[in-house]
N, C-alpha and C positions, 0 to 999 in steps of 0.2 A: 716610688711613692715619696710624697713630701707633705709635712704637716702644714697646717694653715696658720702661719704667723709671719711677721716681718723680721728681718735680721736687724739687730741693734748695731748702730754705727758707733764704734768706740776706738780709743787709742790703747787701752790696757786690756789684756786678754781675759782676765777673770771677770771684770766688770762688763765686757762685751758679751761673753757667754751667758753670764747671769742676767744681764739686761735683756737678752733675747728671750730667756725663759720667763722673766717677769712681764715682758710685753704680751706674751701669749695669755696671761691671766689678767691683763688690763692694768698693770702697774707700769706706768711710763714715766721714768725719771731721768734727769740728765746724768752724764757720767760723773761729774764732780759730786752730785748729790749721792750717787751710789757709793762713791769712794768714801765720802764722809759718813754715811749711814753704816758703812762697813767698818768704821773705826780704823781706817786705813793708814793714818799717819804714824810712821815709825822710822827707825833708822837701825841699820846693822852694818858692822864691818866684821868680816869673817875671813880668817886665813888658816889654812891647814897645810901640812907638808906636801900633801898630794896636789895642791893647787899651785898654778904658775904665779898667780898674783892675788891680792886680797879681793874679795867680793864686797862691793859697797851697794847696799840696798836701802830703799826709802819707804817701804810699806810693811804692813804686818805680814807674817808668814803665810805661805800658800794655804788655802782651805778656809782660813779665818774670815776673809772678806765676805764671802757668800754666807757663811754661818751668822755673822754679825748683821748683815743686811736683813736676812729673814727673821732673825730674833727681834730686831728693832721695829720691823714692820708687822710683826705678829703673823708671819706666814709659816707654812709647814715645809721644812726641808728634809727630803729623804735622800740619803747618801748610801750607795752600795759599793762594795768591793768584792772581788773574787780572784783567786789565782788561776781559775779555769778560763782559758781564752774562749771556749765554746759557750760557757754560761755567760761570760761578759757580753758577747755579741747578742746572745739570745735575749738577755734582759733588756738591752737597749732596743733591739728590734721590736719586741713586744710593746714597749712604750711608744715607739714611733708609729707602730701599726694602730695604736689607740689614739693617734693624733696629739701626742705629747712631745714637745721639744725637750731634748735631753742635754745636760751639760757633761762634758768629758774632760778629765785631766790626763795629760799624756806627755810624751817626749816629742817635741816638735821636729826633731832631727829627721824623722821618717816621712813627714808630710811633704808631698811632692810639689806643692806650690811654693815652698820656702826656697828662695833663690840663693840664700847663704845659710844653709842648715848648720846648726850647732846643737850639741846635746843639752837639752834643758827639759827636765822631766816635770817641771812645775807649770807647764803651759796648759791653757784652757781653750776649748772650743765648744760651740753648741752644734749638735747634729740635728738637722731638720729632715733628713730623708736618705734614701739609698736606692740603688737599682742592683742589677746582678753583678756589677763590677765596682761601682763607686759609692762613696759616701758624700752627701751634700752638707757642707759645714759652714758655720759662721765664725770668722776669725776677725782680727783687728782690721781697721781701715787700711793700715799700711801693708797688710798681707793680702788685701784684695776684698775683704768683707765676705761676700758670698763666694765660696771656693769649693773645689772638688779634689778629693784624693781617693786613691783606690782603697777598697776594703782591705786588701793585703797590707798596704802601708799603714792604715789605721790600726790594724791588729798589732803590728810591730810597735807602733807608737804607744799604744795603750798598755802593752805588757812589758815595756822596757824597765829594767831595774837600775838603781843608782840614786844619787842624791836628789831629794825632793820627790821621788817617784811614789806612786801608789799602785795597788794591785787592781788595775783595770777600773779605776774609780769612775762612777757615773752618778748623776744626781738629777732630781726633778724638784720643782717648787710648786706648791699648791696653796690655795686659799682655804682656811679653816673657818673663817667667819669674816667679820669686818676687819679691814686693814687698819692698823694703828694710825691715827691722824699724824700727818707729816710733822707738825710742830712738836708734838710729843716725842716722836721718833728721833727727831734732830737733837733735842735736848738730852735724851737718854744716851744717844751715840756719842755726843761731845763729852759728856761727863765720864763715860766709860773709857773713851780714847785718851782723855786728859790724864786720868788716873794711871792707866797703863804706861803712857809715855813718860810721865814724871817719876815713875817708880820702877825703873828697869831692874830685873833680877840679876843681870850681869853687866859689866862695864862696856861690853861691845854694843849695847843697845841704847836707843833714845838719845837724849842730849849728851849723856856720858859717852856714848859710842862715837858721837861727832868729835868730841874732845880727844878721844883715843885715836880716831882717824887722823887728826891733825899731826900726831906724832908718827903713826904707822906709815903714812905716805912717804915720809922722809927715809925711813928704813927701807921701804919698798924700792924707792928710787936708787938708793945706795947699793942695794943687793940685786937689782934687776939685771937679767941677761938680755932683755929685749925691751928697752924703754919705749921705743916708738910704738910697737904693737900693743904692749900692755896698757900704757896710758891712753892710747887712742881707743882701744876696745872699752876700757872703763868709762871714758867720756861718752862714747856712743851709748853704752848701757844706761848711764845716768840721764842722758838727754833724750834719746830717741827710742830705746827698746821698750816701748809700751808704757813709759812712765808718764806720758802727758807733758814732758818737759820738766827741767829743774828737779829731777829726782822725786817726782810726785807732788812737789810743793805747789806747782801751778794748779793741780787738781784740788788740793786742800784749800788753797787760797780762794778758788772759785766756789768751792763748797761753802765756805764761811760767808762769802758774798751772798749766795742764794739763801743760806740759813738765816741771815739777818733780814732779808726781804720777807721771809715766811714768819719769823718770830718777832721782828721789831726790837730784838734785845740788843741794848747798847754794848754789853760785854762782848757779844759776838762781833759787832761792828768794829770794836777796838782791836780785837784779835785779827780780824780780816785786814785792817790797815797794816798791822805788824807783818802779816804773811805776804803782803805785796812786796815789801822790802826783802823779806827772807827769800822769796822765790827768785828775785833779781840777784841776790847774793849767790844762790846756788848756781845760777847760770854763769856767773863770773868764775866760780870755782871750776866748773866744767870747761870753760874757755881756757883757763890756766892749765888744766890737764892736757888740752889739745895743744897748747904752746909747748908743754913738756915733750909731747910726742913729736912735734915738728922740729924742735931745736935741740933737745937733749940737755937743755940748760937747767942747772939745779936751782937757780934763782926763782924760777916759776913754781917749783915745788914748795919752796920756802914761802912764797906769796900765798899759795893755796893753803898751806898749813896755817898761816895767820888768819886767813879768811874763815877756815873751819873752826878755829878757836872762837872767833867772834860769833859765828853761826851757832855754836853750842850755847853760848850765853843768850843770844837773841831768841833762839827757839824755846829755851827753857822759860824765858820771860814771857814770850807770847802765849805759850801753853798755860802758864800760871795765871794769866789774865782770865782764862776760861774756867779756872777753879771757882770763880765767883758766880758762875751760872747756877 
C-alpha cells in the first residue's frame, strides 16, 4: 500500500522528509523557504577523542528544523519514540494505513540504496508505504528521491544507537486551523534565528565557532594521520552531503532572496546581498580543503584559516543587519 501524496524533491534530508509531509496537507514551499522557516542557519565545530577528525556543520541540530517549521507555520507536530521495535513499526504502519505520510529519523548506514554507507543516525526519510518485504521511502534527490529498502533494513536503521540517534523516532504533521501567513512566519523565523545565532551558549557555535574553526583546522592538519582522506571527507560533507552547497549558506542566501520578495523588507534585502558573498566565501574554503587533500600542503590550510576568520566577521555583520527587522 502507498499513501496519496507526491514526494518532495530536496537536497537536505530533513527538509525533504518534512517537505513531503507538508505537501500532503497542502503546504508547498521551496527548500530554501523551509530551511529559513526552520531557523536553520547555524555553525558548529565539534571534536572528541573518539572522532578521527573534527565535525564541521552549518545547520541547527537535528530535530529542531522540523519543530521550528511547524511552530512558525502554526501546524501541529506529533513526535513519538519507543525502544520497542514492534511498537515502532506498528505505530508507523497504523498511520500509513490511515493514508498519512510519516517522517522517520534513522541511521542511513543500513538503507540498501546508499552506495557509500556511513553511520549517521541523524538522517531523515519520509515513508509513504510498504508491502510484505519492502518500505517505500522518500530521500534526497542525490539518493534517488523515491527509493525502496527492505523492512528488515529499515528496522535496523531505526533502532541503531549512537551519536544523534533517537529511539525509533517517527513524526506526523497536521493542520489545526489556518496556516500562519507566510510573511508573518518569515519575520518570526528570522528574528528567532538571528537571536540564537548571535548568542551562542558555547564558543563552538555560531560566528564564534567559525573563528574557533580557523584555529582548530591548523591543529587538525598538524596532528592528522590521514590528511588526504580527512580533509577530502570534510570538504564533501560541507559541499555535497545534503547541505545544498557552501555548508547550507546557499540555502539561507536563497531563503533571504525569497523572503524579500514576500515581505518587501529592505533589511532582508541587505542581508541577502551579504549572504551572496558569504556563500561564495564558503565555497572557496571548501575548495581549499580539497587542495589540502590533493597536495598535503600546509599553505592551503593557512589560507583556509584566514578565510574562516573573515567569514566569522562577515557572518556576524550580516546577521546583525537582521536585528533591525
